[in-house]
N, C-alpha and C positions, 0 to 999 in steps of 0.2 A: 182228431186229437193232436195237439202240438207235439212235435218230435224234439227230443233233447239229445244233443250230441255229447258224448263223454269227454271229448277233448275241448274243454271250455276255458283253459287257462289264459289263452290269448284274449278272451273277451271280458275277463274279470277285472283287469287293470284298467281303471277309469281314465288313465291318461296315455298309456302306451298304445302306439299304432293307430291313433284315431284317424289319421289321414287315409288309412287303408281299410278301416272298419266302419261299417255303416249300419243304420238301424231303421226299422219301420214299426210304428205303433199301430195297434188295431184292437178292436173289441172282440173278446172270445168268451162264450158262456162257460163258466167254471162251476163245477158242482160244489155246493156248500155242504160239507159233511155234517156239521152240527145241525143245521136246519133240516137237512134230509132225514137225519136220525130222529129228530123231534117230530117231524110231520109224518114219518113213516112212508115217505115217497121221495123220489129224487127232486131236489131243489137246486136250480142253477141260477147263477147271477152273472150279469155282464161284467167282465173284468178287463181292465186295460192290460194288454199283453205287448211284448216287444219282441221283434225278430232282429237278431244281430248277426251280421255276416261280413265276411271279408271279400273284397272284389277279387275275382279270379278263382275263388274257391266255392264251388256249388254244392259241396258235400258237408262242409263244416258250418252248420247253421244252428244258432241257439234260439229257441222260442220258449218264453216263460213269462209269468206275470211281471209287469214292469215295476221296477224299484225306483225309489227316489233318485238313486245314483244314476240310473238310466235316463231319467227325465232331465237331469242336470247335464249329463255328459252329452246327450243328443238333444240339446235344448231346442234347436231350430226345427228338427223333425217333430218333436213333441208338440211344439206350438202350432205347427201346421196341422197335426192330427187333431188337436183341440179346436182348431178353427174350422174343422170339417173337411179338410183336404185329405182325401184318401191316398192320393199319390204324394208322398213326402220327399220325393227326389229333390236334391239341392244341386244345382249346377247346370251345365249346358248339355242337353240331351244329345245322344250320339246321332240321332237321325237328323239333327240340325247341322252336323259337321259335314261339309261337302266332300272331304277326301276319304270318308268312311263309307263303304258300299252298304247297300241294304242287307246283303247276305252277312256281312261282317257285323252289322248292328244286331242281327238275330243271333249270331254265334256268341257275341259278347253278352247279350242278354241272358243266355243260358249260363254264363259264368258270373252272373250277378253284376255285370258291368253295364250301366245304363247312361252314365254321363262322362263327359270328357275329363272331369276331375277324378272320377273313380278310375278311369283308364290310366291317367297319369300317375296314380298312386298304387297301382297293382304291384304286389311284391315280386321280387326277382325270382323267388321260388315258384310262384304261380306261372310266371312267364316261361320258366324252363320246362313246364309241363305242356305248353301249348305252342305249336309252331306259329311264328309270325307275331305272337303277342308282345314280345319285347320291342319289336320295331314299331308297333302301334303305340306302345307306351311311350317310346322316345318321341314320336311325332306329337303325341298329346302334350308331353311336357314342353316341347318347343312352342306349340301353339298357345299354351297358357302363358308362357314367358313372353311371347310376342304381344299377346293381348294385354298383359300387365304393363308392358312398356308403352303401349299405345294409349292406355287408360288416362294418364295425365294429360296427353295432348287432346284427347276427346273431351275431358273435363274442362280444359282451357278453352276449347272452341265453344263449348256450351256457355261458359262464363262470358266470353266475348259477345256471343249472340244475345245473351241477357242484357249486357251493358249497352249494346247497340239499340236494343228495343227500348230500354229506359231513356236513352238519349233522344231517340226519335219521338217518344212520347213527350219528353220535356220540350223539344223544339215545337211540337204542335201546340202545347200549352202556351209557350212564349208567343207564338204567332197569334193565337186567340187573344191574349192579353194586349198585344200591340194593336190589334184591330179595334178592340174595345176602347183603348186609350185614345186612339186617333179619332174615333167617333165622339168621345167625351170632349176632347180638345176642340173639335169642329163645332160642337154644340155650344161650348162656352164662348168661342170666338164670335159665333153668330149672335148670341145674346148681347155680348159687349158692343158689337157693331150697332145693334138695334137701339141699345141704350144711348150710344153716342149720337145717333140720328135724332132721337127724341130731345136731347139736350140742345142741339144746334138748330132746332126749328125756329124761324123768324117770328118776332112778336106780332107782326102784322097779321099773321094768320090766326092770332088769338084775339077775338073781339073784346073780351074782358080786359086783357092787358092794354089794348089800344084805347079803351074808354078811360082807364086810369091815367094813361099817359096824356090824353087830351085835357082832362080835368086839371092836371098839374100845370099845363101851359096857360090856361085861363087865369089861374091864380097869379 
């Protein structure tokens, strides 16, 4: 059965602390009291639940039926859930980060920290409770800042590569057109040359024309 924590004030504000607060949606069979009473037996219905937690705090977790506010506040996680993705983590998984050891990944997972983004947004209060967590948080923030600074350069390189590919394709098309035009010009020139030869052929080679010419002389 889902467990509810009494200290939920930090989770009720739909805007405050979203960088450090995360959510996971899932299906949980909830008893329908009205239908159960009518049927005289327990009736359960699959219900959309949400689990809300703060990175660095493994004890303060809210689990309850998902509200419309939850679906709007954690829209990306909810869309991933509806798309059939059980794992709704958003960001760079810690086991993909080279400077974080496997043991640290496991320790951080216990604290509900699974991504570099979650680590960068751990509260200072949580850092104060766990040795070395503040240093890891600082490294995560620097890594994200560096990645953000490199992003425009990466995007520019991609745009340049796309432009180069389009130019190469255009050059190939131009070469093909030039080749086709050269063949067409050669064919036209050959036809014109043949026509010129036909017009310049001597009358003596034409028996009919010679006969007409001879008749004119006799007259």
